[in-house]
C-alpha positions, 0 to 999 in steps of 0.5 A, a space after each residue: 505115740 511116738 516121740 518124734 511126733 510129740 516133738 514135732 508138733 509141740 504135744 505136752 502130756 496133757 494133749 496125747 488124746 488128740 495126738 493119739 486120735 491123730 495117729 490112730 486115723 493117720 493111715 486113712 479117714 481123709 479121702 474126702 479131702 484132696 490137696 487143694 481143697 478149702 476146709 472150714 474147721 474148728 480149732 480143737 487144741 493149740 499146741 506150742 508149734 501146731 493148731 489142730 483143727 477138725 476138718 470134718 473128716 475122721 482125720 484131724 488136720 494140723 496147721 504150723 503155729 507160726 501161719 497163726 500168729 498175729 503182728 505181735 507174735 501172739 497166736 491169733 486163734 484159740 479152741 472154739 475158733 472157726 479157721 478156713 484153711 487149704 489142703 497142702 498135703 497128706 501122707 502117713 502123718 495126717 492132713 497138712 493144712 495151710 493158709 497158703 504155700 509160702 517159704 522155700 520150695 522146690 519145683 515139684 511144690 508149685 507144680 503141686 501149687 498150680 494143679 491144686 489151685 492153691 494159694 502161694 504167698 508172694 512179696 511183690 518186690 517192684 513194678 515192671 513194663 506190663 506188671 509187678 515182679 513177685 517173689 514166690 518160693 525164692 523164684 521170681 514170678 510175674 503178675 500182670 498189672 491187671 491180675 493184681 486186683 479185682 479192680 483197676 489200679 490207679 497207683 501201682 506202686 501201692 502194691 510194692 512191698 507187700 506180701 499177697 497171695 497169688 494163684 500159679 496161672 503158668 508154670 514153663 521152662 522148669 520153674 524159669 517162667 512163672 505167671 501169677 494172679 491175684 485177681 483170680 484168687 480175689 474172684 474165686 473168694 468173692 464168687 464163694 462169698 456171693 454164694 453164701 451171701 445170696 443164701 443167707 440174705 435178703 432185701 431190707 436186711 441189715 449189714 454191716 461192711 467197710 468202705 473200700 472205695 469212693 466215686 463220684 457216684 457213690 461209695 463201694 462196701 465190702 460186706 464180706 470178703 471179696 463181696 461188695 456193694 454200692 451206696 448210691 451217693 443220694 442213699 449216703 445221707 439226708 443232706 446234699 453232698 457234691 462227693 461221697 468224701 464229704 460224708 465218709 472215707 476208705 476203711 470206715 465202718 458203716 451199717 447199710 440196708 440191702 435195697 436190691 440184689 440182682 445179677 447184671 447182663 454178665 451174670 455178676 451179682 449187683 448189691 444196692 445199699 443204702 445208709 439213709 434208710 437207717 437213719 431218721 429223716 430229718 422232716 419228722 423232728 422238724 417242728 421241734 428244731 425249727 419255728 416260723 419267724 426263727 433265724 437260721 443259717 444255711 447253704 445254697 444247695 441249687 439255684 432256679 429262675 424263681 429263687 434259690 433253695 437253701 438247706 437249713 438242716 441236713 436234708 432239709 431245704 427251704 426256697 427263699 423266693 426271689 422276691 425275698 432276696 433283698 430290700 436294697 436291690 432289684 433282682 431279676 435272676 437269683 444267680 446275679 445276687 448269690 451262688 451255689 454253695 454260699 452260706 446265708 442268713 434266712 428267716 422261716 416264713 412258713 413250714 408246710 410238714 404235709 408237703 414238706 416245704 419251708 418258705 425263706 426269706 433273706 430280706 427279712 433276715 437282714 431287716 427292713 430299712 424302711 422300717 424306721 425311715 421316719 425316725 432317720 429322715 424328717 422334712 427339711 433335712 439336707 442329705 447326700 445321695 447318689 444317682 440311681 437313673 434319670 427318668 422323664 418325671 424325675 430322678 432317683 436318688 439312692 440315700 442308703 441301700 434300699 431307701 430311694 427318693 424321687 426328685 420330680 423334674 417339675 421341682 428341678 426344673 424351677 430350680 436356678 441350677 435346673 441344668 446341672 441336674 439335667 446332667 446329673 448321671 447314675 452313680 453321680 453324688 448330689 446334695 437334696 432335701 427331704 420333702 414329704 416321707 411315706 414310710 407305709 408306701 416306701 416313698 420319699 419326695 425330694 426337693 432342691 432346698 431352694 426358697 419358695 420350693 414346697 412351702 419356702 418363701 414365694 414372696 421371691 417369686 412375686 411380680 415386681 413393679 415396673 420401672 419408670 422411663 427415664 425420658 429426660 436424656 431423651 429430648 423430644 423423642 423421650 417425651 413422645 415414648 413416655 406419651 405413648 406408654 402412658 396411653 397403653 397403660 
């Protein structure tokens, strides 16, 4: 082995067997590989300046160690690791491998990269009209905005300052007009990933991926480099969510189950995923969590004409019928009483695990105001109430929320203040007296509290004696009137 070779590749004495093998086959044995080919090989030796890779041919490949350093300056690979690299050169020294062409290079290197579809490393320096200015091998290139990514670009500035890999799609005027595309490289990698994925995976398999993008209809998850699947919003969780961002974030690692693999009308691979199918169905453990009579807090997730659906646990909804909404108000439309998204307290009235139905009550959770009404209101007690409405047969007066009594017209029409009662309108405050309380029937009769009313002092209403006619001052006419009066009696 030459000293030059040892020095160039950082080969120590204990590594001569590899180096000698490399030189032994330097004159041939790599004919199966061409510049631009992608090589998947195993690291067989990590030297001071170079890393040797088994290319699957008689010749091993060599890649500069600097290309494989991590952010802390340490080599990111070890013996036995699998790496993917490109053939960027073949000469008497062997097969030269690289992640991408970078650094300083001449026109010949650019032309070689274009012919071999080799990725070149470039730094996005700034945005410009229609795209980006990218520095590649110390030369300025242009990347159209549609070619910087495989998906629609919402914020072009996020790419500025990044070092990425591109393919050269146009090279003219001796390198003065260079157009590059990152999208072409990404789509090429995606096609390779898709081919491998289809051959190795089937519906029902569990995969791990990274959330790359959130949309109103679901989350995109990268399950292989360049290959994404979609988790529809209905398949993210058993709980109801308005947007995937309520449950997921970009960059998050997730587990999902493959539910469908198909090609769309353009031949592109579409993969449907479900995270929900890997989670336990909350209905399976419901009996251990809830029981009839429990009072719980939930979220109103949907309104209907007949009631409101309340989520009491992720994936578990119950129905509050309109008749179960309030003791204190007459509800005609649920939307007039409660809004979607509101947190409410409910009482579980029934659970049907077979039909997966839960009956809920909001009014029972608050308590029945009639439960102890007989203790709060007694006959003869003076109370103040608010007029709800006037009817032909009487006035409905609210004594407290949920408790309404009736002042019959037959009662207040005998009052000295009958006219003032007739003038009462909704919202007016009035003082009345409790008459009869029938808690079981949810009825309270009211009175005006005047004497002689409902067991009051009826003597006040007894007929009075007629006064005698004073005829002394009326002369003969008075006497005649008195005589006629007496005859009439």
